[in-house]
C-alpha positions in Angstrom: 164.5 87.7 87.7 162.3 90.9 87.6 164.0 92.9 90.2 162.8 96.5 89.6 159.8 98.1 88.1 161.9 99.8 85.4 163.6 96.5 84.6 160.2 94.7 84.1 158.8 97.7 82.2 161.7 97.7 79.8 161.4 93.9 79.3 157.7 94.4 78.5 158.4 97.3 76.1 161.0 95.3 74.2 158.8 92.2 74.0 155.9 94.4 72.8 158.1 95.8 70.0 159.3 92.4 69.0 155.6 91.0 68.9 154.5 94.1 67.0 157.4 93.9 64.5 156.4 90.3 63.7 153.0 91.6 62.5 154.8 93.2 59.6 157.8 91.0 58.9 158.3 87.3 58.4 160.5 86.8 61.4 160.8 84.1 64.0 160.4 85.2 67.6 164.2 84.8 68.1 165.0 87.0 65.0 162.5 89.6 66.1 163.8 89.8 69.7 167.4 89.9 68.5 166.7 92.8 66.1 164.9 94.8 68.7 167.4 94.2 71.4 170.3 95.0 69.0 168.6 98.4 68.0 168.1 99.2 71.8 171.7 98.1 72.7 170.6 95.7 75.5 172.8 93.0 77.0 172.5 89.3 76.0 171.2 88.5 79.5 168.4 91.1 79.1 167.7 89.7 75.6 167.1 86.3 77.1 164.4 87.7 79.4 162.7 89.4 76.5 163.0 86.2 74.6 161.1 84.2 77.3 158.2 86.6 77.0 158.1 86.6 73.2 158.7 82.8 72.8 156.1 82.1 75.6 153.5 84.3 73.8 154.1 82.7 70.4 154.3 79.2 71.7 150.8 79.6 72.9 149.5 82.0 70.2 146.5 80.0 69.0 145.3 79.6 72.6 146.0 83.2 73.5 144.2 84.6 70.3 141.3 82.3 71.1 141.0 83.7 74.7 141.3 87.3 73.4 138.7 86.7 70.7 136.2 85.2 73.3 136.5 88.4 75.4 136.1 91.0 72.5 132.7 92.5 72.4 131.7 93.7 69.0 135.2 93.3 67.6 137.2 90.5 65.9 140.9 90.0 66.5 141.6 90.8 62.9 139.8 94.2 63.2 142.1 95.4 66.1 145.0 97.7 65.4 148.4 95.8 65.3 149.3 97.8 68.4 146.2 96.7 70.4 146.5 93.1 69.2 150.3 93.0 70.2 149.6 94.5 73.7 146.7 92.1 74.2 148.7 89.1 73.3 151.5 90.0 75.6 149.2 91.0 78.4 147.3 87.7 78.1 150.4 85.6 78.2 151.6 87.5 81.3 148.2 87.2 83.0 148.0 83.4 82.5 151.6 82.1 82.3 153.9 84.4 84.3 153.4 83.5 88.0 155.2 86.1 89.8 153.5 89.3 88.4 150.3 90.5 90.0 147.2 91.0 87.9 147.1 94.7 88.6 150.6 95.2 87.5 150.0 93.5 84.1 146.9 95.6 83.5 148.6 98.8 84.5 151.6 98.0 82.3 149.4 97.2 79.3 147.7 100.5 79.7 151.2 102.2 79.9 152.1 100.5 76.6 148.8 101.7 75.1 149.6 105.2 76.2 153.1 105.1 74.7 152.2 103.5 71.4 148.4 103.6 70.9 145.6 106.0 70.9 143.6 107.3 73.9 140.8 105.0 73.1 143.2 102.0 73.1 143.9 102.4 76.8 140.4 101.7 77.9 139.8 99.0 75.4 143.0 97.1 76.2 142.2 97.5 80.0 138.7 96.3 79.6 139.6 93.2 77.5 142.5 92.3 79.8 140.3 92.7 82.8 137.7 90.3 81.4 140.5 87.9 80.6 142.0 88.1 84.1 138.6 87.4 85.7 138.1 84.2 83.8 141.6 82.8 83.1 144.2 84.2 85.5 145.3 81.6 88.1 143.6 82.1 91.6 147.0 82.5 93.3 147.7 85.7 91.3 144.7 87.4 92.9 146.6 87.3 96.2 150.0 88.6 95.0 
């Protein structure tokens, strides 16, 4: 399913954009993914992979937001920038529910999204929060990937 680094990275990038877009527009995950993928001109097969990430994240959003909130130090989820909140949601979903991606890859890719779309402070913040989430919630088998 995730054959190359650039393939995974593009899926993650599009999933982030769809999740971020939903912060500002009243869209379902399906509508948001479809819009983002249409704008980017990706194939329907690729769109399905992006949809898996976005629907997976939103089907567990209350749980994911609770996990993120527990690991924020001196912050609330509502105070975070929409960019950081979207990256943390996607990263948390991937850490806990996507079995074939190592923890280090998820952390690195979240930092890369922060570099592309956030501020320099977002990188360290996102990495620190996701690292705390990984230590507590990531399945044990992911530590050996």
